[in-house]
N, C-alpha and C positions, 0 to 999 in steps of 0.2 A: 763683641758682647757687649749689650747696654748694661749700663748701670744707671740704676734710679733709686730714689730714697723709700723709705718704708711707706711716707706718705704718698707718693705717687703710686707705688704700687696699689695701694688702699684704695687709690681714687679709680683705677683703670685695671683691675686683676681681671677681668673679663677678657678685656682687650687684650692683654698680657699673655695670658694663657694661649688664647687663639695663635697669638703671634709665635709663642714657642713648640706649638701642637703643627702648624701649618710649614713655617719656614726653619722649624729647629733651632731658633734663635735663643742664645742664655743669656738669662737676667740675673745680673748681679743685684742685691737688694740692700742698701745700705742704713745704718742706723747710727745716727750723729756722726756722719762721714765717713763711718767705718764699716767694711763688709761685715754682713751679719750671715748672710744667706743667698743661694743661688737657685732660680727655678732652671729645670732642664726638662726636655722630653723623656717621657718613658723609655725609648729606644736608646736616648745617650746614655740614661742613669742603668740602662740594663749592660750597656756596653762597660761602662767605667766596672759595674761589678763583676762582669766577666774579666776584664784585664787584672782586676786586684786577684781575682780565684787563680788566674794561671801564674801571675807574679808571685803569688804565695806559695806556689810548688816547686820547693826548691830542686828537686830531681828533674821536672820539667825544664826549669831554667838552667840548670847544668848542662842538659841536651841541646838546648837552644845556643848554648854560648860554644858547647862543642862544635856544633854544626857551622857557627857562623866564622870560628876559627880555621875548620877545615876548607870553608870557602876562600878564605882570603890567602892561603897556602896554595891554590891554583891559579 
């Protein structure tokens, strides 16, 4: 993951968006030396949203944990 200051991102935004799009690179943007935002590809973002939705489904997660326990017993 690349880490850049906000001023660096402002000066190179088009190039950075190309990098994120082409090689799925994540870029952390800092402001005053602290992380302020992250640029990720749409595919990465959608994957995160799907993961959050799955993990928020308590019944589904219970089933996953039961399945994992059953596998460990074998």
